[in-house]
Structures are given as C-alpha cells and as structure tokens.
C-alpha positions in Angstrom: 111.8 -11.7 -11.2 109.3 -14.2 -12.5 107.7 -14.9 -15.8 104.8 -17.3 -16.0 103.4 -18.5 -19.3 100.0 -20.3 -19.1 97.7 -21.1 -21.9 94.3 -22.6 -22.1 94.0 -26.2 -22.9 90.8 -25.5 -24.7 92.5 -22.8 -26.8 95.3 -25.2 -27.8 92.9 -27.9 -28.8 90.8 -25.5 -30.8 94.0 -24.4 -32.7 94.7 -28.0 -33.6 91.1 -28.7 -34.8 91.1 -25.6 -37.0 94.5 -26.6 -38.4 93.1 -30.0 -39.3 90.1 -28.4 -41.0 92.2 -26.0 -43.0 95.0 -28.3 -44.0 92.9 -31.4 -44.5 94.9 -33.6 -42.2 95.9 -33.9 -38.6 99.6 -34.1 -37.7 100.8 -37.3 -36.1 102.3 -35.2 -33.3 98.7 -34.5 -32.1 98.3 -38.1 -31.2 101.2 -38.2 -28.8 100.3 -39.4 -25.3 102.6 -36.9 -23.5 102.6 -33.1 -24.1 104.1 -29.9 -22.8 101.5 -28.0 -20.8 103.3 -24.8 -19.7 106.6 -23.0 -19.2 107.7 -21.2 -16.0 110.9 -19.1 -15.7 112.4 -17.3 -12.8 115.8 -16.0 -11.8 117.6 -17.2 -8.7 120.8 -15.3 -8.1 123.1 -15.8 -11.1 121.1 -18.7 -12.4 117.9 -18.8 -14.6 115.5 -21.7 -13.7 113.1 -22.8 -16.4 110.3 -25.3 -15.4 108.8 -27.2 -18.2 105.6 -28.9 -17.0 104.3 -32.0 -18.9 101.2 -34.0 -18.8 103.0 -37.1 -17.7 106.5 -37.6 -16.1 109.4 -38.1 -18.5 111.2 -41.5 -18.5 114.6 -40.0 -19.3 116.2 -36.6 -19.7 115.7 -35.2 -23.2 118.7 -35.0 -25.6 120.2 -31.5 -25.6 122.9 -29.6 -27.5 124.2 -26.0 -27.6 125.2 -23.6 -30.4 127.7 -20.7 -29.9 126.7 -18.6 -32.9 123.9 -17.8 -32.5 123.9 -18.6 -28.8 121.2 -21.3 -28.3 120.4 -24.3 -26.2 118.1 -26.9 -27.7 116.3 -29.8 -25.9 114.5 -32.6 -27.9 111.5 -34.2 -26.3 110.8 -37.5 -28.0 107.1 -38.5 -28.5 105.9 -35.2 -26.9 103.6 -32.7 -28.4 103.1 -29.0 -27.8 99.9 -28.3 -25.8 100.7 -24.7 -24.8 99.1 -23.2 -27.9 102.1 -21.0 -28.5 105.4 -21.3 -30.3 107.3 -18.2 -29.0 107.7 -16.9 -25.5 109.3 -13.5 -24.9 111.4 -13.8 -21.6 114.0 -10.9 -21.5 115.4 -12.4 -18.3 119.1 -11.8 -17.9 120.8 -13.4 -20.9 117.7 -15.4 -21.8 115.9 -13.5 -24.5 113.2 -15.9 -25.6 112.1 -19.5 -25.7 110.8 -21.1 -28.9 108.8 -24.4 -28.9 108.7 -26.1 -32.3 106.7 -29.3 -32.8 107.5 -31.9 -35.5 106.4 -35.4 -36.2 107.3 -37.5 -33.2 109.0 -34.9 -31.1 109.0 -31.3 -29.8 112.1 -29.1 -29.6 112.5 -26.3 -26.9 115.0 -23.7 -28.0 116.5 -21.2 -25.5 117.7 -18.0 -27.3 120.6 -16.5 -25.3 122.7 -13.4 -25.5 125.9 -15.4 -25.0 126.9 -19.0 -24.7 126.1 -20.4 -21.2 126.2 -23.8 -19.6 123.1 -25.6 -18.5 121.9 -28.7 -16.5 118.7 -30.6 -16.4 116.8 -32.6 -13.8 113.4 -34.5 -13.8 111.2 -33.5 -10.9 107.8 -35.3 -11.0 105.8 -34.1 -14.1 108.4 -31.3 -14.7 111.8 -30.9 -16.2 113.9 -28.3 -14.4 116.5 -26.6 -16.7 119.2 -24.6 -14.9 121.1 -22.0 -17.0 124.2 -20.7 -15.3 124.3 -17.0 -16.2 127.8 -16.5 -14.6 129.4 -18.7 -17.3 130.5 -21.4 -14.9 129.4 -25.0 -14.6 125.6 -25.4 -14.1 124.2 -27.5 -11.3 120.8 -29.2 -11.7 118.2 -28.2 -9.1 114.6 -29.4 -8.3 111.4 -27.3 -8.2 112.3 -26.0 -4.7 115.7 -24.7 -6.0 117.7 -27.4 -4.1 120.7 -29.0 -5.9 120.0 -32.5 -7.4 122.6 -35.2 -7.0 122.7 -37.5 -10.0 122.7 -41.1 -8.7 124.8 -43.6 -10.6 123.0 -46.5 -12.3 125.5 -49.0 -10.8 126.2 -48.9 -7.1 129.9 -48.4 -6.4 130.8 -47.2 -9.9 131.0 -43.5 -11.0 129.0 -42.6 -14.1 129.3 -40.0 -16.7 126.7 -37.3 -16.0 126.1 -35.7 -19.3 127.2 -35.5 -23.0 126.5 -32.4 -24.9 127.4 -31.0 -28.4 127.9 -27.3 -29.2 129.0 -25.4 -32.3 131.5 -22.6 -31.9 131.5 -19.2 -33.6 134.3 -20.3 -36.0 132.4 -23.4 -37.1 134.2 -25.8 -34.7 132.4 -28.6 -33.1 132.7 -29.1 -29.3 131.8 -32.3 -27.5 131.4 -31.5 -23.8 131.5 -34.4 -21.4 130.4 -33.9 -17.8 132.6 -36.2 -15.7 131.6 -37.5 -12.2 134.8 -36.0 -10.7 137.8 -34.2 -11.9 140.2 -37.1 -11.5 138.9 -39.4 -14.3 141.6 -40.7 -16.6 141.0 -40.0 -20.3 142.8 -41.6 -23.3 142.3 -39.7 -26.5 143.9 -40.7 -29.8 143.3 -40.5 -33.6 142.7 -43.7 -35.6 142.5 -42.9 -39.3 139.7 -40.4 -39.8 138.1 -41.0 -36.4 138.9 -39.7 -32.9 138.7 -42.3 -30.1 138.2 -41.2 -26.5 138.2 -43.7 -23.7 137.1 -42.7 -20.2 138.7 -45.2 -17.8 137.0 -46.9 -14.9 133.6 -45.1 -15.3 130.2 -46.2 -16.3 127.6 -44.9 -18.8 123.9 -44.4 -17.8 121.3 -45.8 -20.1 120.1 -42.3 -21.1 123.6 -41.4 -22.5 124.0 -44.6 -24.6 123.2 -43.0 -27.9 124.4 -42.0 -31.3 124.3 -38.2 -31.9 123.9 -37.1 -35.6 125.1 -33.5 -35.6 125.8 -33.1 -39.3 123.2 -30.3 -39.6 125.2 -27.9 -37.5 127.9 -27.1 -40.1 130.9 -28.3 -38.1 133.4 -31.0 -39.1 131.8 -33.4 -36.6 129.2 -35.7 -38.2 128.4 -38.4 -35.7 129.3 -39.0 -32.0 128.7 -42.5 -30.7 129.1 -43.3 -27.0 128.9 -46.9 -25.7 130.2 -49.0 -22.8 133.6 -50.7 -23.5 134.4 -53.2 -20.8 135.1 -51.3 -17.6 135.4 -48.1 -19.6 133.3 -45.9 -21.8 134.3 -45.4 -25.4 133.3 -42.3 -27.5 133.9 -42.4 -31.3 133.9 -39.0 -33.0 133.5 -39.1 -36.8 134.6 -35.8 -38.5 134.7 -35.1 -42.2 136.8 -32.9 -44.5 140.0 -31.3 -43.3 140.2 -30.8 -39.5 142.3 -30.8 -36.4 141.4 -31.6 -32.9 142.4 -30.6 -29.4 141.1 -31.6 -25.9 141.1 -29.7 -22.6 139.5 -30.1 -19.2 138.0 -27.5 -16.8 137.0 -28.8 -13.4 134.7 -31.8 -14.2 134.0 -30.8 -17.8 136.1 -32.5 -20.5 135.9 -30.8 -23.9 137.0 -32.3 -27.3 137.2 -29.6 -29.9 137.3 -30.3 -33.7 138.2 -27.3 -35.8 137.9 -27.0 -39.6 141.0 -26.0 -41.5 141.5 -24.6 -45.0 143.7 -26.5 -47.4 147.0 -24.7 -48.2 148.3 -25.8 -51.5 151.9 -25.0 -50.4 151.9 -27.5 -47.6 152.4 -31.2 -47.9 150.1 -32.1 -45.0 147.0 -30.4 -43.7 146.2 -29.8 -40.0 147.2 -32.5 -37.5 145.9 -35.5 -39.4 149.4 -36.8 -39.7 152.0 -37.2 -42.4 150.9 -39.8 -45.0 154.1 -40.3 -47.0 156.0 -43.6 -47.3 158.1 -44.2 -44.2 161.9 -44.2 -44.5 165.0 -44.1 -42.3 168.0 -41.8 -42.7 171.5 -41.8 -41.1 173.8 -39.3 -42.8 176.7 -37.3 -41.6 177.3 -33.9 -43.3 175.3 -34.8 -46.4 174.6 -32.0 -48.8 171.0 -30.6 -48.7 170.6 -30.9 -52.5 171.5 -34.5 -52.3 169.0 -35.4 -49.6 166.3 -33.5 -51.6 167.2 -35.7 -54.6 166.7 -38.8 -52.5 163.3 -37.6 -51.2 162.2 -36.7 -54.8 163.0 -40.3 -55.9 161.0 -41.8 -53.0 158.0 -39.5 -53.3 157.7 -39.5 -57.0 157.4 -35.7 -57.0 159.3 -33.3 -59.3 161.6 -31.3 -57.0 163.3 -28.1 -58.3 165.9 -26.7 -55.9 167.0 -23.1 -56.3 170.7 -22.4 -56.9 170.9 -20.7 -53.5 170.0 -24.0 -51.8 173.3 -25.3 -50.4 175.1 -26.4 -47.3 175.2 -29.7 -45.4 173.0 -31.4 -42.8 173.3 -34.3 -40.4 170.3 -36.6 -40.3 169.4 -39.6 -38.2 165.7 -40.4 -38.8 164.1 -43.8 -38.2 160.8 -44.9 -39.7 159.7 -41.3 -40.5 157.3 -40.4 -43.4 159.1 -38.7 -46.2 156.9 -35.6 -46.1 157.7 -35.2 -42.4 161.4 -35.5 -43.1 161.1 -32.9 -45.8 159.4 -30.5 -43.4 162.2 -31.0 -40.9 164.9 -30.3 -43.4 163.2 -27.1 -44.7 162.7 -25.8 -41.2 166.3 -26.5 -40.1 167.8 -24.8 -43.2 165.4 -21.8 -43.4 163.8 -23.1 -46.7 160.2 -22.9 -47.9 158.4 -24.4 -50.9 155.8 -23.6 -53.5 153.7 -26.5 -54.9 152.1 -26.5 -58.3 150.5 -29.9 -59.0 153.3 -32.5 -58.8 156.1 -30.0 -59.0 157.7 -28.6 -55.8 160.0 -25.6 -56.0 162.3 -25.3 -52.9 164.2 -22.1 -52.1 165.1 -19.9 -49.1 162.1 -18.1 -47.6 163.6 -14.6 -48.3 164.1 -15.5 -51.9 160.6 -16.7 -52.4 159.1 -13.7 -50.7 161.3 -11.3 -52.8 160.4 -13.1 -56.0 156.7 -12.9 -55.2 157.0 -9.2 -54.3 158.7 -8.5 -57.6 156.0 -10.3 -59.5 153.3 -8.2 -57.8 155.2 -5.0 -58.5 155.6 -6.0 -62.2 151.8 -6.7 -62.5 151.1 -3.3 -60.9 153.4 -1.6 -63.4 151.9 -3.4 -66.3 148.4 -2.4 -65.1 149.5 1.3 -65.0 150.8 1.0 -68.6 148.0 -1.2 -70.0 145.5 0.7 -72.2 142.1 1.2 -70.8 138.8 0.4 -72.5 135.2 1.5 -72.0 132.4 -1.0 -71.9 128.7 -0.6 -71.2 126.7 -3.0 -69.1 122.9 -3.2 -69.4 121.2 -4.1 -66.1 118.1 -6.2 -66.2 116.9 -6.6 -62.6 118.9 -4.2 -60.5 118.8 -0.4 -60.6 122.0 1.2 -61.9 121.9 3.7 -58.9 122.4 0.7 -56.5 126.0 0.5 -57.8 126.9 3.8 -56.3 127.9 2.0 -53.2 130.2 -0.2 -55.3 131.8 2.5 -57.4 131.5 5.4 -55.0 129.6 8.6 -55.5 132.5 10.1 -57.6 132.1 7.6 -60.4 134.7 5.1 -59.3 137.2 7.2 -57.5 138.8 5.6 -54.4 137.1 2.2 -54.6 138.6 -1.3 -54.4 136.9 -2.7 -57.5 138.4 -0.5 -60.2 142.1 0.4 -60.7 143.5 3.9 -60.1 142.8 4.9 -63.6 139.4 3.3 -63.7 136.1 5.3 -63.6 132.4 4.5 -63.9 129.4 6.4 -65.1 125.9 5.5 -63.9 123.0 6.2 -66.3 119.7 5.8 -64.4 117.5 6.7 -67.4 118.6 3.7 -69.5 119.7 1.7 -66.4 123.2 1.2 -67.8 126.8 1.3 -66.4 129.6 2.7 -68.5 132.9 1.5 -67.0 136.4 2.6 -68.2 139.3 0.5 -67.0 141.9 -2.2 -68.0 140.7 -5.5 -69.4 141.2 -7.5 -66.1 139.1 -5.0 -64.1 136.4 -5.0 -66.7 136.2 -8.8 -66.4 135.8 -8.4 -62.6 132.9 -6.0 -63.1 131.4 -8.4 -65.6 131.5 -11.3 -63.1 130.1 -9.1 -60.4 127.1 -8.0 -62.5 126.5 -11.6 -63.6 126.3 -12.7 -60.0 124.2 -9.8 -58.7 122.0 -8.8 -61.6 119.6 -11.8 -61.3 115.9 -12.1 -60.8 114.9 -12.3 -57.2 112.7 -15.2 -56.2 109.2 -14.0 -55.2 107.0 -15.2 -52.4 103.2 -15.0 -52.1 102.2 -14.5 -48.5 98.6 -15.1 -47.5 97.3 -14.3 -44.0 93.9 -15.4 -42.7 92.6 -13.6 -39.6 89.5 -15.3 -38.1 87.4 -13.5 -35.5 84.6 -15.5 -34.0 82.2 -14.2 -31.3 79.3 -15.8 -29.3 77.1 -13.3 -27.4 74.2 -14.0 -25.1 72.2 -11.5 -23.0 69.0 -11.6 -21.0 67.1 -8.9 -19.2 64.0 -9.0 -16.9 62.2 -6.0 -15.4 58.9 -4.7 -14.0 56.8 -1.5 -13.7 54.4 -1.2 -10.7 51.9 1.7 -10.2 48.8 2.6 -8.2 46.0 5.0 -9.3 43.2 6.4 -7.2 40.5 8.1 -9.3 37.7 8.5 -6.7 38.4 12.3 -6.5 38.0 12.6 -10.2 34.7 10.8 -10.0 33.2 13.0 -7.3 34.2 10.9 -4.3 36.7 11.3 -1.5 40.4 10.7 -2.4 42.5 8.3 -0.3 41.8 6.2 2.8 40.2 7.5 6.0 42.4 7.3 9.1 40.5 9.2 11.9 37.9 12.0 11.6 38.6 14.0 8.5 42.2 12.7 8.2 42.8 10.7 5.1 45.9 9.3 3.4 46.6 9.0 -0.4 48.8 6.5 -2.3 50.4 6.9 -5.7 53.7 6.9 -7.5 55.2 10.3 -6.7 54.5 13.7 -5.1 53.0 15.2 -8.3 50.6 12.3 -8.5 49.2 13.0 -5.1 48.6 16.6 -6.1 46.7 15.5 -9.2 44.5 13.2 -7.1 43.8 15.9 -4.5 43.1 18.6 -7.2 46.0 20.8 -6.2 47.9 20.0 -9.5 46.7 20.2 -13.0 46.2 16.9 -14.8 47.9 16.7 -18.2 47.6 14.2 -21.0 50.7 12.4 -19.9 49.9 12.3 -16.2 48.8 8.8 -16.0 51.9 6.8 -16.6 54.7 8.7 -14.8 52.7 10.0 -11.9 51.1 6.7 -10.8 54.2 4.5 -11.0 56.3 3.9 -7.9 58.5 1.1 -9.4 59.9 1.8 -12.8 62.6 -0.9 -13.6 61.9 -2.2 -17.0 64.1 -4.6 -19.0 66.8 -3.0 -21.1 66.8 -3.2 -24.9 69.5 -4.9 -27.0 70.6 -4.4 -30.6 68.3 -1.4 -31.0 65.1 -3.4 -30.1 62.8 -2.9 -27.2 61.9 -5.7 -24.8 58.6 -7.5 -24.9 56.1 -6.7 -22.2 52.9 -8.0 -20.5 50.6 -5.6 -18.5 48.2 -6.6 -15.8 45.7 -4.3 -14.0 43.8 -5.0 -10.7 40.9 -2.6 -10.2 37.7 -2.2 -8.1 34.3 -2.8 -9.4 33.6 0.9 -9.5 36.8 1.3 -11.6 38.1 4.1 -9.4 41.2 2.3 -7.9 43.8 0.6 -10.1 46.9 -1.5 -9.3 48.9 -1.7 -12.5 51.7 -4.2 -13.2 53.9 -4.5 -16.4 56.5 -7.2 -16.8 59.1 -6.8 -19.6 61.8 -9.3 -20.8 64.3 -9.6 -23.6 66.8 -12.3 -24.5 69.3 -11.9 -27.3 71.6 -14.6 -28.7 74.1 -13.9 -31.5 77.0 -15.6 -33.2 79.3 -14.2 -35.8 82.6 -14.8 -37.7 84.8 -12.4 -39.6 87.4 -13.8 -41.9 90.0 -11.3 -43.3 92.5 -12.6 -45.9 95.1 -10.1 -46.9 97.6 -11.3 -49.6 100.8 -9.7 -50.8 103.6 -10.7 -53.2 107.2 -9.6 -52.6 110.7 -10.5 -53.6 113.1 -12.5 -51.4 114.3 -10.4 -48.3 112.3 -7.3 -49.3 109.7 -5.9 -47.0 106.1 -5.7 -48.3 102.9 -4.3 -46.7 99.2 -4.2 -47.5 96.6 -2.1 -45.6 92.9 -1.6 -45.7 90.7 0.4 -43.3 89.5 3.8 -42.4 90.9 7.0 -40.9 89.1 8.7 -38.0 89.3 12.4 -37.5 89.8 14.0 -34.1 90.5 17.4 -32.8 93.8 18.4 -31.1 94.4 21.7 -29.4 97.5 23.5 -30.6 99.8 25.7 -28.5 98.0 28.9 -29.8 94.7 27.7 -28.5 93.2 26.8 -31.8 92.2 23.3 -32.8 93.4 21.2 -35.7 92.1 18.0 -37.2 94.2 14.9 -37.1 93.5 11.4 -38.4 94.1 8.0 -36.8 94.0 4.8 -38.7 91.7 1.9 -37.9 92.8 -0.7 -40.4 93.9 -4.2 -41.2 97.6 -4.2 -42.0 100.0 -7.0 -43.0 103.7 -6.2 -43.0 106.1 -9.1 -43.9 109.7 -9.7 -44.9 110.3 -13.2 -46.4 113.7 -15.0 -46.6 113.9 -18.1 -48.7 116.3 -20.7 -47.1 118.6 -23.0 -49.2 116.4 -26.0 -48.4 113.2 -24.4 -49.9 111.6 -23.2 -46.6 110.6 -19.6 -45.8 111.6 -17.5 -42.8 108.9 -14.8 -42.2 109.3 -11.6 -40.2 105.6 -10.8 -39.8 103.8 -7.9 -38.2 99.9 -8.2 -38.4 97.7 -5.4 -37.1 93.9 -5.8 -36.8 92.4 -2.5 -35.7 88.7 -1.7 -35.4 86.6 1.3 -34.3 85.8 1.1 -30.6 83.6 3.0 -28.3 82.9 6.7 -28.8 84.5 9.0 -26.2 84.5 12.7 -25.6 87.8 13.0 -27.4 86.6 10.8 -30.3 86.3 7.2 -31.2 88.6 4.7 -29.4 90.5 2.2 -31.5 90.6 -1.5 -30.5 93.9 -3.0 -31.6 95.1 -6.5 -32.0 98.7 -7.2 -33.1 101.0 -10.2 -33.6 104.7 -9.6 -34.3 107.0 -12.6 -34.7 109.6 -14.4 -36.7 108.7 -17.9 -37.8 110.1 -20.7 -40.1 107.4 -22.2 -42.5 107.8 -24.8 -45.2 106.8 -23.8 -48.7 103.0 -23.9 -49.0 102.6 -24.8 -45.3 100.3 -23.0 -42.9 101.3 -22.0 -39.4 99.3 -20.4 -36.6 101.0 -17.2 -35.5 98.9 -16.6 -32.4 95.5 -16.7 -30.9 93.5 -14.5 -28.4 90.5 -15.9 -26.5 88.5 -13.5 -24.4 85.3 -14.3 -22.3 83.2 -11.7 -20.5 80.5 -12.6 -18.0 78.4 -9.9 -16.3 75.3 -10.1 -14.0 73.5 -6.9 -13.0 70.6 -6.3 -10.5 68.8 -3.0 -10.0 66.2 -3.1 -7.2 64.3 -1.1 -4.6 66.0 -1.5 -1.2 64.3 -4.0 1.1 61.3 -4.7 -1.2 63.6 -6.1 -3.9 64.9 -8.7 -1.3 61.5 -10.1 -0.5 60.9 -13.7 -1.5 59.0 -14.1 -4.7 57.4 -10.6 -4.6 60.8 -9.1 -4.7 60.9 -9.7 -8.4 58.3 -7.0 -8.8 60.7 -4.4 -7.3 63.9 -5.1 -9.3 65.4 -5.5 -12.8 68.0 -8.2 -13.6 70.3 -8.6 -16.5 72.9 -11.2 -17.6 75.6 -11.0 -20.4 77.9 -13.7 -21.6 80.3 -12.8 -24.5 83.1 -14.9 -26.0 85.5 -13.7 -28.7 88.4 -15.5 -30.2 91.0 -14.4 -32.7 93.2 -16.7 -34.7 95.9 -15.7 -37.2 97.1 -18.1 -39.9 99.8 -17.4 -42.5 100.8 -19.4 -45.6 103.9 -18.5 -47.8 104.2 -19.9 -51.3 107.3 -19.5 -53.4 106.4 -18.5 -56.9 108.0 -20.6 -59.6 110.8 -19.0 -61.6 109.3 -18.4 -65.0 112.4 -16.9 -66.6 114.9 -19.5 -65.6 114.9 -21.1 -69.0 115.7 -17.8 -70.7 118.7 -16.9 -68.6 
C-alpha cells in the first residue's frame, strides 16, 4: 500500500508570493537554503516507512520527540523550509492517520499523528530522511530507501556510542526520556542529587548529533530540561524536573527509560513522593521505650506541635543511626498501626481505626444536620446562558436525583425570564451560586474571514478553410463539364445535387450556390459567441463561367480573469457558524409511481467553521469551505462543479494561513481534415481545420481569524 504526495514547486512558490503580497512581508523561513520537497509513505510488513525528500542532504538527524496523549511523533528540521505547498497530508495507513508539516521561523516541524504510541527510528539516505515507524509496538530499526537495515556507525572507532535520545509525554502527564543504547549490557548509574536526576552511562561515547540540551517545558510534564554531555569515558545526562515528582527507571532490550511522574501533595504526609526525607538527622537507641515518650522527643526536635490520642500506648525498641526525624516518625507509625492528620504546624496522631471512625462520624453528623437544616429559595438571573441549558445539571424533574442539590433540594427553570429558582439548604445554594458565576460568562467571539481566489488564463486559436468549384457554362448556353471522348463529358462540383443543378436535372434555388459548390467545408470554430474572421478568394475564367472559390477563416481568443470571494462570519468560542450564498438548481426526479417531482440542488459558496481560542491567544479552526458553481448542462440538468477544503489548523490571532490550493492546466490540439488531401505539404492546409486550446485555472483559499476584544470586561 503506497501513498505518494507530490506538489508542484511552481504552486508552492506562488503560494509564498501571494502570502507576501497579502501580509506585506515575507517570512524569514522562505529564505532558507534547504527545503522539504515531498513526502512518500509505504507499508512494509508491520512497519510504516516515510521518506522525506529534501532539496539538499541533511548534515545531521533532526531532533525528535514523542507524545503519548495524543499519540504523536515530531521531528524538527533546523534551517529547513516547507516547499511542498501543503501543511496536512491524509495517510490512513495502519496506525498512521495523517502527517502535518508546520513551518516557523528558522525551522520546520513534521508531526506524525498516530492511533497509538509507537517507536520510530531515523536514517539519512542521500537527499532523503527515512523514518521507520514500528507498527508492532517493538523497537524500530532504521532502514534506507531500499528497505535494508542501516547500521549506525560510531563516531569513535572501537568505542560504542549511544544511538538516540528521545523524549515522550505519557497519558498521565509523566515525562519519559528514552535512550537507545548500543547494546543491552551497558552499565547505568542513576541517582538523585537535590532536585536533579543524574544518569551516567559507563564506558560509552556520545555522537556529536546527540550532544544537546532539550527544552521540553512546553509538554506539561515535570521534566523541564534534559542535558546530555560527555563526561570523561562516560556520558552524563542531567534531568531537571520541577514541582513534586517521583522517578523510576527500567530497561527493555537496548532501550533505557527514565520516567518522571507528577504527584499531588497530600497534606497528611510529611514527605511527598520519593524526593527523600528532609528533616534533621538524629540517632536513636532505646529499649522498650514508650511510644508517647518517643513522640515527645520527635516533637521537640522538629518544632511541630504533636497531639497524641489517649489510645496511643505501648512500647517500642528503636536503634536508628543518622536518620531524618520525619523518616523515623513514619517508621514508628507504621510499626504501631498509627496514622496522622496534619493541620498547619499541628500533627494529631492516633490509631488508623480511630481516625477513620471519627471522620465517619463527622460525615454522618454533617449529613444529619443537612437533613434538619431549613431550606431556602433563591432566584438566579442568567445573563449569557439559557436557563434550559441547566436541565442537564438539575435533571428533567427539577432537581431530583442529581448530585448538585441535596435530597430535599429542587430547581425550577423559567425560560421566559431566563431565571433559575432553586430551593435547598444554604451550603447547596452557595455551590449553585459558584457554578453559575463560573459558567454564566460572556463567550469570547471570533471574526473569521476567508478569501477564495480563483484565477484563470485561457487561450484558444482556430484555423479553417472552405473550398468549392462552380461550372456555369450550362447556365450560359454552353456545354457543361469537360469532354473525355466523343459525347462523353465529366462534371466537377461540391456534391451530387450540385452536379444535377449544372446538368439541368435539378432545380436551382436561391441557396444553391454555397452548399452545392463546396467540396471542402472546414471553417474555423467560433469562441465566446463570436464568429471567426474570414478572407475569400475566387479564381475564374475570362468568360466568368468557371469559378474556383476559396475562403480562409481564423479566430484567436485570449482571456484572463480573477474571482475573489470573501465570506465573513462572527461566532462565539467553540460554537459552529456557517454562511452561504449561491443558487438552487431545479431538476426532475422520477418517483416510484411513475410521476416526476422537482428537486433542488445548491450551487453555492459556503463557509462552515468552529473556532477554539487557546490559552496563549491563538485560534484553532475546524474549517469546511465549499466553492460550488454551475457546470455544463446535461440531459438530466445542470452539473455542479465542486471545490472543497476541510481541515483543522492552528492560526495566530490576526494571522493569515493558506488552507489549500488547486492548480489545473488543460492543453488540447484538434485537427479535422480530408483524408490524404489534408496530409499534402502546404496545400494540405486547404483541406483541414486546426484548433488549439490552453487553459490554466488556480484556486487559493486564505483564512484569517481575529479575536474580538471583550467590550464588557470592565462591567463584570
């Protein structure tokens, strides 16, 4: 199964020139010396092979990383521009759904959209970069353009080198650093130093292409920076996370993975994750000491206020040396079945069962109080949302069996005044008030403007001739035709009826001259409703009784046109909007009873778009643009010529992006001639008609989103 994506270099350059004219500047990315020319994808067994062809060979493998949710692989090409003329390629090949090519200043990023997380490998082969995606989920092996495995040669002879370093984001927000080892027997020393993770790969080298500092802070994982450098005979990797995290490491075959997971802070724990105990170190050596006494000692050392329940009793034997006090407290509580609740600088320690029983009683008391607490009714006026939209929140039965209100709570929705009337206890009314304050807000609006440019250049030329012979001697009292022998004669004219008219066996009419004397009638064809120009020549005898008539006709038409359509629509954030203009064409359709009915089909310009404003002020557009026009007339009715672009694109506020372009060129040469005579040199032009047509059409679609400023923010 193969998928080949080729685009015209001329079309890509034209797109860039039009962008320069519309925006008033040319991107610096257009000045890059290297560029991506085409993408080719094919499936070989369980692997998907993607060939990225460039104008010039790459000096080094591009930096790559993977994301688990959504499943993506991204490759960054430094100092490389996009010369394919497209930004999105539909693949639908195995687990590879599509490929996006995004160009920014100084680089281009190729994004592989996958159905699930897969491993990949890259290799440079001439002017191409071969990307191998292992669809089986195993370790990917780099191949060349012939599909043969590529062996990565170490930069230093006799020393094994790390083959690849990759970063991926997991579905739970964890960051994974994947290191491709030269073999599965490499010794690895991993440890934590403060807020950093140090990983040493012993007795291996580092290629020049992997000596880099990866800034992965934009991927929403605890990992911020990964720095890999040579360290004597080893390779040192420094991972810098932020926030609360814990790390683990594992190896599968030749892939070594360091995983850094984010953790949520638990106020009832003294330490978070595996970042270590940070209390002051102390040493204990007690025999059968009371638990309450050891808790008193820890309270004095830590400076915390410790409250021990009356049920905390018993003795414990401790021998701890140079242990943080918070670690020692955890050990004591675990050994005696105790637990703690922390409130600021106060720690309450009690048996686990006692704490759980107390919390359960408190919850039951709150529930009983809620059942006895008087209910109140409060009205809420909605400004931006419709009251009926809260049916999903309160339920169709006015609040019954929903999680927002209590058992005794109810809600009445009044669509006429757009109000909510809620009856419940005070705490639930406060929750409803907070919910309305967060949801009943004005949605930001976006103005979407699309420009659809259709340009055409048409040229046509047609040449033709008419040739006829007329013998009028019979009409003038002489003998018709040419004498052969005795009384035998032969006549010459355009057709059988013309001979009869010359011999007197057919009646001559007013229109007999032109049609009955011509034996070649191949004039030039008209264009745009105009007839071709003509030049007539007649060769006749001195007695004016024999005529050889010749008419030459020619027509040449050259036309250029441009149609610019600019639909605009305003809509709220994440709400679909559409605008349409055109005509409806009637056509007849036979029904099952044998009668006919009239149906209508639209030939219109339609823009359908759903904007989504990102937190950083950009706009994600889900766009569907139709450009239909009335085509040729058929027996069933008029045909409709359709052009459509449907895509999802990220655009900066006020920026313009080219969604797509269609270039079409039609060249046609036609010759109509009399057999044999039309092939004669020079004189053959009198026996044939020629025509030539050259038509070029191009369609470009631009779109510009603009976020409308919030006018009412000062009044809220």
